[in-house]
N, CA and C atoms as a LAMMPS dump frame, in Angstrom:
ITEM: TIMESTEP
0
ITEM: NUMBER OF ATOMS
636
ITEM: BOX BOUNDS ff ff ff
-5.0000000000000000e+02 5.0000000000000000e+02
-5.0000000000000000e+02 5.0000000000000000e+02
-5.0000000000000000e+02 5.0000000000000000e+02
ITEM: ATOMS id mol type element x y z
1 1 1 N 0.667 -1.142 0.069
2 1 2 C -0.009 0.176 -0.004
3 1 3 C 0.849 1.289 -0.075
4 2 1 N 0.35 2.234 -0.69
5 2 2 C 1.27 3.478 -0.642
6 2 3 C 0.914 4.664 0.71
7 3 1 N 2.148 5.158 0.679
8 3 2 C 2.179 6.038 1.548
9 3 3 C 0.882 6.922 1.279
10 4 1 N 0.91 7.512 0.374
11 4 2 C -0.102 8.181 0.262
12 4 3 C -1.51 8.116 0.996
13 5 1 N -1.826 6.927 0.097
14 5 2 C -3.319 5.816 0.374
15 5 3 C -3.534 6.093 1.999
16 6 1 N -1.888 5.078 2.578
17 6 2 C -2.372 5.549 4.397
18 6 3 C -2.431 6.631 4.955
19 7 1 N -1.7 7.483 4.518
20 7 2 C -2.448 9.236 4.699
21 7 3 C -3.414 9.765 4.863
22 8 1 N -3.579 9.326 3.888
23 8 2 C -5.085 9.956 3.098
24 8 3 C -6.46 9.241 4.345
25 9 1 N -6.124 7.672 4.491
26 9 2 C -7.129 6.967 5.502
27 9 3 C -7.257 7.488 6.754
28 10 1 N -6.263 7.441 7.149
29 10 2 C -5.908 8.253 8.387
30 10 3 C -6.575 9.85 8.681
31 11 1 N -6.163 10.786 7.586
32 11 2 C -7.07 11.787 7.916
33 11 3 C -8.614 11.553 7.353
34 12 1 N -9.148 10.763 6.975
35 12 2 C -10.466 10.486 6.842
36 12 3 C -11.191 9.964 8.268
37 13 1 N -10.377 9.198 8.696
38 13 2 C -10.615 8.551 10.237
39 13 3 C -10.469 10.221 10.868
40 14 1 N -9.719 10.74 11.381
41 14 2 C -9.231 11.633 12.386
42 14 3 C -10.723 12.56 11.959
43 15 1 N -11.081 12.926 10.431
44 15 2 C -12.417 14.303 10.462
45 15 3 C -13.411 13.449 10.865
46 16 1 N -13.805 11.952 10.874
47 16 2 C -14.662 11.492 10.771
48 16 3 C -14.944 11.208 12.615
49 17 1 N -14.241 11.092 13.565
50 17 2 C -14.291 11.379 14.431
51 17 3 C -14.551 12.632 15.249
52 18 1 N -13.914 13.735 14.505
53 18 2 C -13.982 14.573 15.132
54 18 3 C -15.287 15.577 14.874
55 19 1 N -15.959 14.83 14.178
56 19 2 C -17.475 15.418 13.439
57 19 3 C -18.158 14.754 14.706
58 20 1 N -18.386 13.603 14.615
59 20 2 C -18.781 12.513 15.964
60 20 3 C -18.799 13.072 17.152
61 21 1 N -18.027 14.164 17.98
62 21 2 C -17.826 14.404 18.971
63 21 3 C -18.571 15.154 19.173
64 22 1 N -19.296 15.819 20.63
65 22 2 C -20.067 16.557 21.471
66 22 3 C -19.237 17.969 21.329
67 23 1 N -18.305 18.637 20.865
68 23 2 C -17.926 19.53 21.619
69 23 3 C -19.094 20.675 20.477
70 24 1 N -19.522 21.237 21.211
71 24 2 C -20.1 22.468 20.856
72 24 3 C -22.145 22.294 21.239
73 25 1 N -21.9 21.123 21.2
74 25 2 C -23.292 20.365 21.696
75 25 3 C -24.172 20.262 23.077
76 26 1 N -23.49 20.793 23.905
77 26 2 C -24.105 21.48 25.105
78 26 3 C -26.2 21.359 25.403
79 27 1 N -26.46 21.965 24.426
80 27 2 C -27.853 22.186 24.339
81 27 3 C -28.716 21.252 23.138
82 28 1 N -29.6 21.169 23.929
83 28 2 C -30.553 19.544 22.767
84 28 3 C -31.195 20.588 21.955
85 29 1 N -30.93 20.736 20.967
86 29 2 C -32 21.073 19.913
87 29 3 C -33.647 21.036 19.712
88 30 1 N -33.464 19.395 19.94
89 30 2 C -34.936 19.21 20.025
90 30 3 C -35.622 19.246 18.807
91 31 1 N -34.321 19.057 17.545
92 31 2 C -35.175 19.432 16.203
93 31 3 C -35.511 20.351 15.606
94 32 1 N -35.124 21.398 16.3
95 32 2 C -36.114 22.594 15.999
96 32 3 C -34.747 23.916 16.119
97 33 1 N -35.52 24.963 15.082
98 33 2 C -34.136 26.188 14.638
99 33 3 C -34.335 26.544 16.561
100 34 1 N -33.387 27.586 16.698
101 34 2 C -33.556 28.82 18
102 34 3 C -35.118 29.174 18.747
103 35 1 N -35.059 29.729 17.268
104 35 2 C -36.513 30.655 17.939
105 35 3 C -38.033 30.103 17.593
106 36 1 N -37.355 28.997 17.014
107 36 2 C -38.984 27.702 17.277
108 36 3 C -38.813 26.902 18.77
109 37 1 N -37.517 26.694 18.96
110 37 2 C -37.498 26.293 20.485
111 37 3 C -37.332 26.618 21.807
112 38 1 N -37.057 28.227 21.663
113 38 2 C -37.809 29.005 22.918
114 38 3 C -39.169 29.196 22.765
115 39 1 N -39.627 29.249 21.634
116 39 2 C -41.347 29.701 21.548
117 39 3 C -41.935 28.315 22.428
118 40 1 N -41.558 27.499 21.898
119 40 2 C -41.628 26.025 22.015
120 40 3 C -41.695 25.594 23.655
121 41 1 N -40.365 26.234 24.712
122 41 2 C -40.384 26.155 26.045
123 41 3 C -41.161 27.664 26.572
124 42 1 N -41.172 28.661 26.203
125 42 2 C -41.953 29.363 26.661
126 42 3 C -43.14 28.863 27.118
127 43 1 N -43.943 28.76 25.714
128 43 2 C -45.235 27.883 26.08
129 43 3 C -45.73 26.653 26.817
130 44 1 N -44.491 25.869 26.777
131 44 2 C -44.755 24.256 28.202
132 44 3 C -44.269 25.181 29.372
133 45 1 N -43.399 26.236 29.573
134 45 2 C -43.1 26.972 31.284
135 45 3 C -44.713 27.533 31.192
136 46 1 N -45.262 27.974 30.976
137 46 2 C -46.368 29.018 31.396
138 46 3 C -47.28 27.864 31.295
139 47 1 N -47.557 26.813 29.84
140 47 2 C -48.699 25.649 30.694
141 47 3 C -48.21 24.954 32.449
142 48 1 N -46.969 24.345 32.079
143 48 2 C -46.738 24.187 33.792
144 48 3 C -46.841 25.069 34.747
145 49 1 N -46.699 26.37 34.688
146 49 2 C -47.089 27.335 36.268
147 49 3 C -48.563 27.442 35.591
148 50 1 N -49.28 27.248 34.981
149 50 2 C -51.014 27.799 34.72
150 50 3 C -51.742 26.121 36.05
151 51 1 N -51.193 24.621 35.021
152 51 2 C -51.745 23.153 35.54
153 51 3 C -50.658 22.678 36.033
154 52 1 N -49.775 23.29 36.489
155 52 2 C -48.771 22.852 37.654
156 52 3 C -48.391 21.629 37.604
157 53 1 N -48.644 21.064 36.188
158 53 2 C -48.381 19.453 35.874
159 53 3 C -48.566 19.375 33.928
160 54 1 N -47.895 18.455 33.273
161 54 2 C -48.093 18.206 32.051
162 54 3 C -47.193 17.341 32.002
163 55 1 N -47.808 16.495 30.691
164 55 2 C -47.212 15.128 29.777
165 55 3 C -46.252 16.273 28.788
166 56 1 N -45.323 15.412 28.618
167 56 2 C -44.731 15.654 27.574
168 56 3 C -43.105 14.364 27.493
169 57 1 N -42.291 14.851 26.058
170 57 2 C -41.356 13.647 26.101
171 57 3 C -40.373 13.744 26.959
172 58 1 N -39.377 13.002 27.641
173 58 2 C -38.117 13.273 28.912
174 58 3 C -37.271 13.967 28.08
175 59 1 N -37.356 14.308 26.781
176 59 2 C -35.911 14.724 26.416
177 59 3 C -36.412 16.347 26.42
178 60 1 N -37.647 16.521 25.604
179 60 2 C -38.277 18.258 26.506
180 60 3 C -38.611 18.658 27.76
181 61 1 N -38.923 17.21 28.575
182 61 2 C -39.14 17.863 30.171
183 61 3 C -37.78 18.104 30.757
184 62 1 N -36.622 17.85 30.423
185 62 2 C -35.586 17.772 30.283
186 62 3 C -34.525 19.518 30.42
187 63 1 N -35.131 19.445 28.834
188 63 2 C -35.129 20.618 28.441
189 63 3 C -35.879 21.975 28.822
190 64 1 N -37.092 21.784 29.579
191 64 2 C -38.004 22.368 30.593
192 64 3 C -37.758 23.375 31.592
193 65 1 N -36.816 21.766 32.385
194 65 2 C -36.63 21.824 33.355
195 65 3 C -35.351 22.676 33.325
196 66 1 N -34.595 22.902 32.721
197 66 2 C -32.993 24.303 32.377
198 66 3 C -33.745 25.906 32.376
199 67 1 N -35.415 25.617 31.518
200 67 2 C -35.331 26.943 31.635
201 67 3 C -36.512 27.587 32.088
202 68 1 N -37.306 26.706 33.16
203 68 2 C -37.809 27.332 33.864
204 68 3 C -37.492 27.623 35.468
205 69 1 N -36.892 26.478 35.565
206 69 2 C -36.024 26.896 37.063
207 69 3 C -35.911 28.059 37.299
208 70 1 N -34.78 28.453 36.87
209 70 2 C -34.167 29.85 36.916
210 70 3 C -35.36 30.908 37.13
211 71 1 N -36.38 30.979 36.578
212 71 2 C -37.982 31.949 36.534
213 71 3 C -38.607 31.349 37.954
214 72 1 N -38.905 30.605 38.286
215 72 2 C -39.023 29.894 39.742
216 72 3 C -38.616 30.688 40.723
217 73 1 N -36.974 30.6 40.468
218 73 2 C -36.089 31.336 41.065
219 73 3 C -36.01 32.884 41.5
220 74 1 N -36.406 33.452 40.248
221 74 2 C -36.447 34.75 39.972
222 74 3 C -38.106 34.982 40.974
223 75 1 N -38.708 34.374 40.713
224 75 2 C -40.024 34.706 41.181
225 75 3 C -40.34 34.948 43.07
226 76 1 N -39.083 34.581 43.503
227 76 2 C -39.071 34.729 44.964
228 76 3 C -38.716 36.084 45.751
229 77 1 N -38.076 36.9 44.405
230 77 2 C -38.253 38.591 44.749
231 77 3 C -39.448 39.017 44.183
232 78 1 N -39.885 39.244 44.694
233 78 2 C -41.646 40.31 44.238
234 78 3 C -40.987 41.772 44.178
235 79 1 N -40.255 41.873 42.902
236 79 2 C -39.806 43.14 42.342
237 79 3 C -40.326 43.821 41.235
238 80 1 N -40.524 44.516 40.705
239 80 2 C -40.777 44.959 39.148
240 80 3 C -39.764 44.705 38.191
241 81 1 N -38.392 44.978 38.533
242 81 2 C -37.934 44.077 37.838
243 81 3 C -37.818 42.44 37.609
244 82 1 N -37.751 41.682 38.539
245 82 2 C -38.073 40.534 38.67
246 82 3 C -39.432 40.263 37.82
247 83 1 N -40.095 41.275 37.946
248 83 2 C -41.687 40.506 37.151
249 83 3 C -41.366 40.857 35.456
250 84 1 N -40.173 41.909 35.068
251 84 2 C -39.949 42.133 33.953
252 84 3 C -39.283 41.008 32.973
253 85 1 N -38.208 40.55 33.444
254 85 2 C -37.263 39.518 33.369
255 85 3 C -38.096 38.497 33.049
256 86 1 N -39.406 37.464 34.142
257 86 2 C -39.892 36.492 33.706
258 86 3 C -41.12 36.648 32.461
259 87 1 N -41.513 37.842 32.761
260 87 2 C -41.888 38.366 31.282
261 87 3 C -41.621 38.258 30.265
262 88 1 N -40.247 38.593 30.212
263 88 2 C -39.774 38.618 28.971
264 88 3 C -38.969 37.273 27.968
265 89 1 N -39.301 36.556 29.399
266 89 2 C -39.464 35.358 29.165
267 89 3 C -40.574 34.051 28.452
268 90 1 N -41.514 34.809 29.174
269 90 2 C -42.954 33.565 29.408
270 90 3 C -44.402 35.217 28.189
271 91 1 N -44.155 36.34 28.206
272 91 2 C -44.729 36.566 27.485
273 91 3 C -46.044 36.734 27.712
274 92 1 N -46.366 36.532 28.793
275 92 2 C -47.908 36.08 29.284
276 92 3 C -48.241 37.504 30.979
277 93 1 N -48.906 37.96 30.548
278 93 2 C -49.276 38.668 31.77
279 93 3 C -49.91 37.917 33.053
280 94 1 N -51.329 37.128 32.491
281 94 2 C -51.368 35.863 33.782
282 94 3 C -50.904 35.521 34.244
283 95 1 N -49.748 34.617 33.428
284 95 2 C -49.464 33.626 33.938
285 95 3 C -48.148 34.299 34.653
286 96 1 N -47.514 35.702 34.585
287 96 2 C -46.352 36.171 35.839
288 96 3 C -47.122 36.43 36.768
289 97 1 N -48.569 37.055 36.59
290 97 2 C -49.648 37.164 38.462
291 97 3 C -49.695 35.493 38.71
292 98 1 N -49.913 34.654 37.644
293 98 2 C -50.086 33.357 38.714
294 98 3 C -48.725 33.294 39.478
295 99 1 N -47.673 33.156 38.434
296 99 2 C -46.504 32.665 39.117
297 99 3 C -46.279 33.257 40.396
298 100 1 N -46.22 34.551 40.357
299 100 2 C -45.692 35.74 41.342
300 100 3 C -46.796 35.454 42.918
301 101 1 N -48.332 35.347 42.162
302 101 2 C -49.083 35.172 43.458
303 101 3 C -49.072 33.748 43.825
304 102 1 N -49.438 32.689 43.425
305 102 2 C -49.756 31.229 44.468
306 102 3 C -48.36 30.51 43.731
307 103 1 N -47.573 30.556 42.908
308 103 2 C -46.697 29.742 43.014
309 103 3 C -45.404 29.877 43.844
310 104 1 N -44.846 31.154 43.739
311 104 2 C -43.729 31.743 44.664
312 104 3 C -44.075 31.681 46.369
313 105 1 N -45.54 31.817 46.878
314 105 2 C -45.29 31.868 48.2
315 105 3 C -44.742 29.664 48.687
316 106 1 N -45.791 29.399 47.452
317 106 2 C -45.416 27.841 48.102
318 106 3 C -43.67 27.216 47.893
319 107 1 N -42.923 27.822 46.785
320 107 2 C -41.813 27.472 46.875
321 107 3 C -40.962 28.149 47.312
322 108 1 N -41.055 29.395 48.47
323 108 2 C -40.625 30.333 49.13
324 108 3 C -39.352 29.464 49.688
325 109 1 N -39.247 28.522 50.357
326 109 2 C -38.669 27.496 51.452
327 109 3 C -37.535 26.743 50.877
328 110 1 N -38.119 26.584 49.297
329 110 2 C -37.094 25.559 48.752
330 110 3 C -35.857 26.284 48.177
331 111 1 N -34.481 25.67 48.281
332 111 2 C -33.725 26.216 47.421
333 111 3 C -33.773 26.01 45.912
334 112 1 N -33.748 24.659 45.572
335 112 2 C -33.681 24.496 44.279
336 112 3 C -34.557 23.436 43.871
337 113 1 N -34.332 22.766 42.739
338 113 2 C -35.211 21.458 42.418
339 113 3 C -37.016 21.525 42.673
340 114 1 N -37.485 22.617 41.801
341 114 2 C -38.548 23.226 41.879
342 114 3 C -39.393 21.624 41.167
343 115 1 N -38.882 21.08 40.466
344 115 2 C -39.813 20.329 39.447
345 115 3 C -39.256 18.986 39.765
346 116 1 N -40.066 17.7 39.131
347 116 2 C -40.063 16.167 39.573
348 116 3 C -40.373 15.676 38.116
349 117 1 N -39.563 15.395 37.224
350 117 2 C -39.86 14.108 36.125
351 117 3 C -40.672 12.743 36.471
352 118 1 N -41.457 12.701 36.211
353 118 2 C -41.642 11.285 36.387
354 118 3 C -42.225 10.01 34.914
355 119 1 N -41.524 8.94 34.672
356 119 2 C -41.101 8.793 33.484
357 119 3 C -42.847 7.855 33.592
358 120 1 N -43.614 7.818 32.198
359 120 2 C -44.65 7.139 31.887
360 120 3 C -44.651 5.664 31.409
361 121 1 N -43.156 5.675 30.518
362 121 2 C -43.757 4.645 29.531
363 121 3 C -43.217 5.433 28.112
364 122 1 N -43.457 4.367 27.437
365 122 2 C -43.205 5.106 25.818
366 122 3 C -44.827 5.077 25.076
367 123 1 N -44.385 5.809 24.172
368 123 2 C -45.707 6.532 23.661
369 123 3 C -45.849 5.7 21.863
370 124 1 N -46.718 5.505 21.85
371 124 2 C -47.256 4.648 20.425
372 124 3 C -46.962 5.153 19.666
373 125 1 N -46.397 4.236 18.357
374 125 2 C -46.133 5.052 17.198
375 125 3 C -44.516 5.174 16.467
376 126 1 N -44.004 6.188 17.934
377 126 2 C -42.432 6.471 17.477
378 126 3 C -41.697 6.149 18.899
379 127 1 N -42.454 5.414 19.77
380 127 2 C -41.461 5.223 20.753
381 127 3 C -40.592 6.059 21.571
382 128 1 N -41.5 6.979 21.816
383 128 2 C -40.814 7.948 22.449
384 128 3 C -41.108 7.885 23.949
385 129 1 N -39.746 8.134 24.914
386 129 2 C -40.168 8.09 25.908
387 129 3 C -40.481 9.213 26.595
388 130 1 N -42.279 8.908 27.221
389 130 2 C -42.764 9.566 27.8
390 130 3 C -42.51 9.955 29.53
391 131 1 N -43.394 11.106 30.123
392 131 2 C -42.901 11.25 31.309
393 131 3 C -43.927 12.663 31.889
394 132 1 N -43.942 12.827 33.116
395 132 2 C -44.763 13.625 33.646
396 132 3 C -43.518 14.79 34.237
397 133 1 N -43.994 16.317 34.263
398 133 2 C -43.378 16.93 34.662
399 133 3 C -44.095 17.484 35.29
400 134 1 N -43.769 18.049 36.758
401 134 2 C -44.977 18.926 38.045
402 134 3 C -43.955 19.445 38.665
403 135 1 N -44.677 20.176 39.309
404 135 2 C -44.149 21.069 40.161
405 135 3 C -43.925 20.399 41.806
406 136 1 N -43.131 20.498 42.105
407 136 2 C -43.041 19.572 43.596
408 136 3 C -43.846 19.88 45.151
409 137 1 N -43.915 21.305 44.93
410 137 2 C -44.786 21.478 45.98
411 137 3 C -46.224 21.502 45.996
412 138 1 N -46.966 21.464 44.835
413 138 2 C -47.952 21.324 44.367
414 138 3 C -48.814 19.169 43.921
415 139 1 N -47.631 18.73 44.414
416 139 2 C -48.208 17.16 44.11
417 139 3 C -48.778 17.086 45.736
418 140 1 N -49.945 16.922 46.14
419 140 2 C -50.683 16.828 47.201
420 140 3 C -50.072 15.481 47.908
421 141 1 N -50.411 14.261 46.84
422 141 2 C -49.601 12.65 47.543
423 141 3 C -48.477 12.517 48.078
424 142 1 N -46.964 13.31 47.515
425 142 2 C -45.966 13.168 47.928
426 142 3 C -46.058 14.18 49.382
427 143 1 N -46.559 15.019 49.24
428 143 2 C -46.446 16.059 50.394
429 143 3 C -47.288 15.91 51.612
430 144 1 N -48.182 15.038 51.176
431 144 2 C -49.275 14.559 52.728
432 144 3 C -48.439 13.162 53.562
433 145 1 N -48.092 12.786 52.426
434 145 2 C -47.292 11.203 53.108
435 145 3 C -45.764 11.735 54.046
436 146 1 N -45.506 13.301 53.513
437 146 2 C -44.099 13.583 54.205
438 146 3 C -45.181 14.166 55.408
439 147 1 N -46.232 14.691 55.443
440 147 2 C -46.298 15.516 56.314
441 147 3 C -46.895 14.747 57.95
442 148 1 N -46.509 13.101 57.598
443 148 2 C -47.455 12.368 58.566
444 148 3 C -46.601 12.686 59.06
445 149 1 N -46.836 12.176 61.119
446 149 2 C -46.216 11.883 62.078
447 149 3 C -45.7 10.474 62.136
448 150 1 N -44.224 10.239 62.089
449 150 2 C -43.604 8.827 62.084
450 150 3 C -43.982 8.9 63.363
451 151 1 N -44.693 7.537 64.641
452 151 2 C -44.194 7.377 65.76
453 151 3 C -43.062 5.827 65.801
454 152 1 N -42.147 6.592 66.538
455 152 2 C -41.233 5.254 66.785
456 152 3 C -42.423 4.676 67.454
457 153 1 N -41.455 2.941 67.638
458 153 2 C -42.134 2.02 68.765
459 153 3 C -40.82 1.151 68.817
460 154 1 N -40.449 1.185 70.329
461 154 2 C -39.613 0.556 70.87
462 154 3 C -39.824 -0.58 71.397
463 155 1 N -38.928 -2.006 71.622
464 155 2 C -39.25 -2.676 71.804
465 155 3 C -39.312 -3.074 73.516
466 156 1 N -38.906 -2.43 74.337
467 156 2 C -39.187 -2.324 75.749
468 156 3 C -40.306 -1.275 75.694
469 157 1 N -41.017 -1.644 77.117
470 157 2 C -41.891 -0.935 77.259
471 157 3 C -41.904 0.577 77.486
472 158 1 N -41.031 0.665 77.981
473 158 2 C -40.795 1.782 78.742
474 158 3 C -40.975 2.878 79.674
475 159 1 N -40.833 4.034 79.595
476 159 2 C -41.635 5.064 80.409
477 159 3 C -42.737 4.927 79.784
478 160 1 N -43.247 5.072 78.645
479 160 2 C -44.828 5.332 78.24
480 160 3 C -45.604 4.204 78.691
481 161 1 N -45.576 3.243 78.45
482 161 2 C -46.335 1.676 79.135
483 161 3 C -46.731 1.755 80.643
484 162 1 N -45.521 2.557 81.296
485 162 2 C -45.975 2.295 82.902
486 162 3 C -46.785 3.276 83.242
487 163 1 N -46.331 4.59 81.952
488 163 2 C -47.504 5.652 82.898
489 163 3 C -48.94 5.741 82.284
490 164 1 N -48.754 4.696 80.941
491 164 2 C -50.208 4.097 80.706
492 164 3 C -51.04 3.617 81.843
493 165 1 N -50.247 2.398 81.589
494 165 2 C -51.052 1.717 83.359
495 165 3 C -51.283 2.395 84.32
496 166 1 N -50.26 3.213 85.08
497 166 2 C -50.388 4.009 86.304
498 166 3 C -51.762 4.821 85.806
499 167 1 N -51.844 5.338 84.628
500 167 2 C -53.131 6.468 84.481
501 167 3 C -54.373 5.087 83.897
502 168 1 N -54.385 4.377 84.093
503 168 2 C -55.299 3.241 83.967
504 168 3 C -56.325 3.441 84.962
505 169 1 N -54.852 2.631 86.572
506 169 2 C -55.586 2.102 87.658
507 169 3 C -55.866 3.71 88.259
508 170 1 N -55.369 4.525 88.123
509 170 2 C -56.126 5.875 89.147
510 170 3 C -57.251 5.93 88.424
511 171 1 N -57.762 5.659 87.197
512 171 2 C -58.945 6.109 86.408
513 171 3 C -60.246 5.097 87.018
514 172 1 N -59.817 3.724 86.63
515 172 2 C -60.13 2.807 87.992
516 172 3 C -60.784 2.756 89.084
517 173 1 N -59.806 3.356 90.301
518 173 2 C -60.442 3.495 91.319
519 173 3 C -60.521 4.761 91.465
520 174 1 N -60.554 5.988 90.861
521 174 2 C -61.788 7.177 91.211
522 174 3 C -62.737 6.653 90.585
523 175 1 N -62.546 5.755 89.55
524 175 2 C -64.727 5.03 89.011
525 175 3 C -65.151 4.538 90.566
526 176 1 N -64.461 3.937 91.224
527 176 2 C -64.911 2.822 92.115
528 176 3 C -65.17 3.821 93.217
529 177 1 N -64.315 4.992 93.343
530 177 2 C -64.871 5.825 94.983
531 177 3 C -66.041 6.142 94.39
532 178 1 N -66.144 7.124 93.296
533 178 2 C -67.663 7.573 92.632
534 178 3 C -68.504 6.73 92.883
535 179 1 N -68.584 5.145 92.476
536 179 2 C -69.682 4.774 92.972
537 179 3 C -69.939 4.063 94.468
538 180 1 N -69.225 4.048 95.295
539 180 2 C -69.354 4.112 96.539
540 180 3 C -69.701 5.187 97.229
541 181 1 N -69.214 6.394 96.648
542 181 2 C -70.089 7.615 97.259
543 181 3 C -71.749 7.736 96.506
544 182 1 N -72.133 7.215 95.307
545 182 2 C -73.035 7.092 95.141
546 182 3 C -74.297 6.15 95.627
547 183 1 N -73.497 5.278 96.331
548 183 2 C -74.101 4.185 96.996
549 183 3 C -74.506 4.239 98.045
550 184 1 N -73.632 5.092 99.275
551 184 2 C -73.599 5.461 100.031
552 184 3 C -75.52 6.222 100.679
553 185 1 N -75.258 7.041 99.787
554 185 2 C -76.91 7.922 100.383
555 185 3 C -78.106 7.273 99.833
556 186 1 N -78.203 5.911 99.328
557 186 2 C -78.693 5.348 98.796
558 186 3 C -79.579 4.533 100.323
559 187 1 N -78.489 4.104 100.955
560 187 2 C -78.463 2.871 101.944
561 187 3 C -78.722 4.053 103.169
562 188 1 N -78.604 5.167 103.421
563 188 2 C -78.883 6.266 103.981
564 188 3 C -80.459 6.459 104.266
565 189 1 N -80.556 6.656 103.127
566 189 2 C -81.983 6.967 102.998
567 189 3 C -82.793 6.371 103.785
568 190 1 N -82.683 4.433 103.362
569 190 2 C -84.084 4.029 103.88
570 190 3 C -84.18 4.297 104.932
571 191 1 N -83.119 4.225 106.103
572 191 2 C -83.741 4.193 107.631
573 191 3 C -84.537 5.025 107.531
574 192 1 N -84.35 6.264 106.849
575 192 2 C -84.892 7.861 107.127
576 192 3 C -86.296 7.517 107.036
577 193 1 N -87.073 7.217 105.783
578 193 2 C -87.706 6.367 105.381
579 193 3 C -88.751 5.465 106.393
580 194 1 N -88.186 4.486 106.746
581 194 2 C -88.464 3.632 107.98
582 194 3 C -89.171 4.708 109.467
583 195 1 N -88.368 5.59 109.377
584 195 2 C -88.999 6.127 110.372
585 195 3 C -89.833 7.585 110.513
586 196 1 N -89.992 7.614 109.461
587 196 2 C -91.117 8.734 109.125
588 196 3 C -92.175 7.642 109.154
589 197 1 N -92.292 6.224 108.431
590 197 2 C -93.467 5.721 108.581
591 197 3 C -93.779 4.971 109.975
592 198 1 N -92.57 4.801 110.586
593 198 2 C -93.302 4.614 112.158
594 198 3 C -93.607 5.679 112.606
595 199 1 N -93.311 6.83 112.172
596 199 2 C -93.93 8.293 113.76
597 199 3 C -95.161 8.174 112.843
598 200 1 N -95.783 8.118 111.154
599 200 2 C -97.067 8.363 111.101
600 200 3 C -97.89 7.339 111.97
601 201 1 N -97.033 5.817 112.039
602 201 2 C -98.33 4.422 112.702
603 201 3 C -98.188 5.304 114.062
604 202 1 N -97.641 5.875 114.756
605 202 2 C -97.659 6.413 116.345
606 202 3 C -98.689 7.214 116.759
607 203 1 N -98.175 8.557 115.275
608 203 2 C -99.726 9.098 115.502
609 203 3 C -101.076 8.63 115.539
610 204 1 N -100.919 7.815 114.158
611 204 2 C -102.216 7.288 114.294
612 204 3 C -102.994 6.499 115.145
613 205 1 N -102.285 5.889 116.412
614 205 2 C -102.66 5.183 117.101
615 205 3 C -102.778 6.396 118.69
616 206 1 N -102.253 6.895 118.672
617 206 2 C -102.728 8.14 119.36
618 206 3 C -103.915 8.873 119.26
619 207 1 N -103.811 8.944 117.678
620 207 2 C -105.32 9.912 117.648
621 207 3 C -106.305 8.821 117.982
622 208 1 N -105.933 7.617 117.774
623 208 2 C -107.241 6.726 117.559
624 208 3 C -107.708 6.299 119.563
625 209 1 N -106.306 6.311 120.535
626 209 2 C -106.681 6.551 121.663
627 209 3 C -107.479 7.297 122.728
628 210 1 N -107.097 8.377 121.948
629 210 2 C -107.536 9.907 122.159
630 210 3 C -109.262 9.812 121.88
631 211 1 N -109.568 9.795 120.894
632 211 2 C -110.8 9.569 120.246
633 211 3 C -111.75 8.852 121.287
634 212 1 N -110.66 7.258 121.623
635 212 2 C -111.712 5.89 122.25
636 212 3 C -111.984 7.156 123.787
């Protein structure tokens, strides 16, 4: 083989590897031009802020996450400057109002990670991987599960069991005392009734003797 042919093959392989490298391909173009891509992400961000959850492909959801989360961070400072910056991305006054009025107070304590991507399977037809992207703080199922108080159960009885038994015995003792107190007046009332009946009989006997 000639030396010129080998050099040509080496040059072709090098150029092929350079073309296949990811240099400058950090942004996923999503098969669209820049203007189309920005308009699509703006509309998806508006839908996410309005509905709190949308269904889309995984590739679009990842691109949307990087687009909408800086806007959510900007909404924490409710100033005219922040509103104008967010409006320059969303181009919708109602969505900007919704973001600063309803969404911002809920995410105020969160330092980042405002969205969650849940994979839902593959789409029929083109077999694209689908998912649901949602705002984390507006998912009531996950937030309610975390809000539930977890009780620790120890293997030993501990102080809690002893306190419960002591309280139960005290309640039983008080109940017995109440029963005894309620029973005593009934026993004392019976002799009083007998004495009253006996005095009535004596008075009737005295009246009968006087008449005689």
